[in-house]
N, C-alpha and C positions, 0 to 999 in steps of 0.2 A: 610528426607524432600527432595522433588523434587524442583529443581530450574528452572525457566523459564525466559528467557530474551526477553523483548519487546522494540523495539525502538518507540519513539513518543507516550507517554502515557498521555499527558496532557489533551487531549480531544478526542472526536470521537471514532473510532474503538479501538485505543490503550487504552484509558481510560476504556471503557466498558470491554475490554478483561482483563485488569488488575483487575478490580472489580470482574469479573466472576471467574477468576482463583484463586484469593485470597479466595473467598467464597468456592472454592473447596478444599482449603487446601494447595495450592501451594505457594511457596515463589517466588514472582515476582521481578525481577530486571528490572527496567524501565528507559528509558532515556527521559529527557525533556531539553528544552533550557533556561528556566527562573528560577531564584532563587525562585520566588514566587510560581512556580509550585512544586518545591521541597518541600517547607514548607507545602503547601496545601495538597499534597498527603501523606506526612509523618504524618500529623495530622489526616488524614482520615483513613489511613491503618496501621499506627504504624509499629511494628516490622514484620508485615506480608509482607513487601516489602522493597526493597532497591532502592532508586531513585538517579540516576546519572544525573549530569547536563553537557551536551555537545551538540554542534551543530554537526550533522553527517558529515558536510562538513569540519570541523576543524580536520584535521588528527591527530595532536599532542594531542589535548584535548581528542579526541575519544580514542586514544590508552592509554593515561594516566588513564582515568576513567575506562576503561575496565580492565586494569592491576590492578587497585585498588581493584577489587572484586575477584581477584584470590584466596585469603585466604578463601573466602566464598564458592567457588565452587570447589576448588581443591580436596576435598575429594569425593564428589558425582558426580561432573560434571554437565552438563546441560541436562535436559529432553527435552527442546525445545527452539529454537530460532524463534521469530516471527519478521520478517522484515516488520514493519508497517509504519515507518516514510516516509512521502512523501508530495509533493506539486504539484500544477498544475499551469502552466504558459500559460494562454490562449492567443490566437491571431493568425492572419495569419502568417504562416512561413516567408512570404516575409518581414514582418515588425518587427519580433522579433529581438532584438539585439543579437549579438554573446554572450554577457555576460548573457542575459536571457536564451538563449538556453543551454549554458554551465552549468548554475546553475541548470536548470531542470535536466540535465543528472547527475550532481554531486550528487544531493540529492536522486533521484529516482533510479539511476543505480550504480554509482561508490561507494557510501556509502554502498549499500547493499552488494556488493562484499567484500569491505574492512572489514565491521563488521562481516560478515559471516566467512571470513578467520581467523580473530582474535579469534573467538570462536570455530572454528572447532575442535581443540584438545579436548575441554571439551564436544563436541557432539559425540566424538567417533573415530576421526582419531588417537588419542592417545588411544591405545587399552586397557589401564587400566580403561577406562570409558565405561559404557554401551552405545550402539548406541542411539542417540537421534533423534529428528525430527526438520526439518526446514520448516517453513510456511512463504511463501512470499505473502504479500497482494498486489496482482496485480490489475487488473481492466478489465472490458469488453473492455476498450480502448486498451488493449493489444491484442485484437482479431479483433477489428473493427476500421478502421481509419476514424476519424471524421474531417471534415473541421473546421478550426479555433481553433482546439485543438491539433494541430499536434505535438508540442513538448512533451506534456503529452502522447499522443498515442505512439510516438516513444520510449519514456522512458519505458512505460509499455510493449511494444513489446520486449524490451531488457530484462525486468524482466522475461517474459515468456520464452525466450530463455535461460536465466541464470538458471531458475528453471529446465529446461530439462537437461542442461549440468551438473549442480551439482548433480541432481538425478542419472544420469548415471555414473558420476565419483565417487560418494560417496557410491554407492550400495555395493561395495566391503567391506565397513566398517559396513554395516548394517544400515547406516543412511538413513532415508526416507525424501524426499523433496516434498512438495505439494504447489500448488498455489490456492489462493482464488481470484475469479474474480468477484467483485461486480459491479452491475449496480448502479443506483441511491440509495444512502444510506443517511439517515438523519444525516449528519455530516456537519462540517463547511467548508470543503475543497472547495465546489462550491459556497457557499454563500459568501465566501471571494473574489470570482471572480466578484461579482456584481459591476458594475461601472468601472471595469478595462478595459473593451473593448471600453469605450468612447473615448479613445485616438486614436482610428482608424476611428473615424467618418468622417474625411476628406480624407480618402483613398477610393479606388474603392470598398472596402468591407463595407463602412460605412452604407449604407442603409440596408443591410442584418443584420448587427450586431446591428442595432438600437433597435431591440426587444430582444436582448440577455438576459437582466435581467428578462424580463417577461417569457421567455422560461425556464430559470432556476427555477423561482418560480413555474411555472406550473408543471415541472417535479418533483420538490421536494414534491409535494402533493401526488405523487404515490410512493415515495421512501420507501424502507424497513427501519424498525427500526434497529438501529445499533446492537441490541442484536442478530439479525439473524447471523451476522458474528461471534460473540462470541460463539454461539451455535455450529457453524461449527468448530471453533478452538477446542472446548472441544471434539467434535466428533473425529477430527483428532488425538488429543493427546491420547484419550482413545482406539481407534481402532488399533489393531496390523497391519491390512491391509487396511489402508485408501486409498481413491482415490488419483490420482495425481493432479486432478483439480476439483474445485467446482465453477461452474458458478451460480451466484446469480442474477437472472433476472426475471421480472414478466412474460415474455413470452420467456422462454429459447429455445423452439423449433424454434420459429420464428427468434430469434436472431441468432441461429446456421445456419439457412437457409440463412439469410442475410450475415453473416460473412464468410461462408464456401462454399456454394453451388450455389447461384445465380451468373450469369455472372457479372463481374465487371461493365460493361457498363450499365447493367440494374439497379444495385444498385446506380451507379452514377446519373442516371436519377431520381430515387426515392428521393435521397437526394436533388438534385437540385430543384425538385418540392416542396418538403417540405419546404425548405429554402425560396423559392420564396413566398410561401403562409404565411410564418412566423407562422407556426403552432407549436404545442408542440414539439420542437426539442431541445434536449440537447446532447452535444458532448460526451456522454457516453451511 
């Protein structure tokens, strides 16, 4: 049996990936933060999955839970690690607290490195195991810097860099590393942000941010179904020579133009114009 480890499987991308992989015959080891999610997922998937409860920012709990599954994976190792758990802390960089910014980095960056390193022996740095794969769930925000979403963008830029570094360092072991870069996806990560920007209404950014919730709602209408990401995950696992990056966007060519080729000042003016008109603008 092939084992796959996924962080953050309670909802959204992680849950759908768990479901899709179990249906393909994999045994999925997933992490959640709540006891209620452990019970719910065990009831739904039974012995086809192992659910661990820990917060990715809790170093001791994280290590303890991962060490607990050593007897399960020590014979076959891991076929794949999917670093999915993540959060978004929106708001102007000027007004985010040090604690908020640090927490964004701890969840989206530090935890990814920590969990990857704990599992690397079972992915093939210990040569008694076959080389596995690592999939980092990044974002288009790791390619394009959006105002009022700076902490998230910075964290996902770090994930993009980490993906490259691990891919180049681990190639000697035969381990492949890929990033999936979704644009708007029908998950809870952005709906959870609704109302959170109201606290900035008395700042210089208040007028622009007053329509933030409507902008999120508008962009969600064109969001991809979460199954699109699961299908890419299945493709990466199945293909011996998968791509290093998978951009998931309604207009990928236009997005690449904006993020890589147009002059910075031109893009700055386009963003400023869009924000002033309060059109359909979402920070991813």
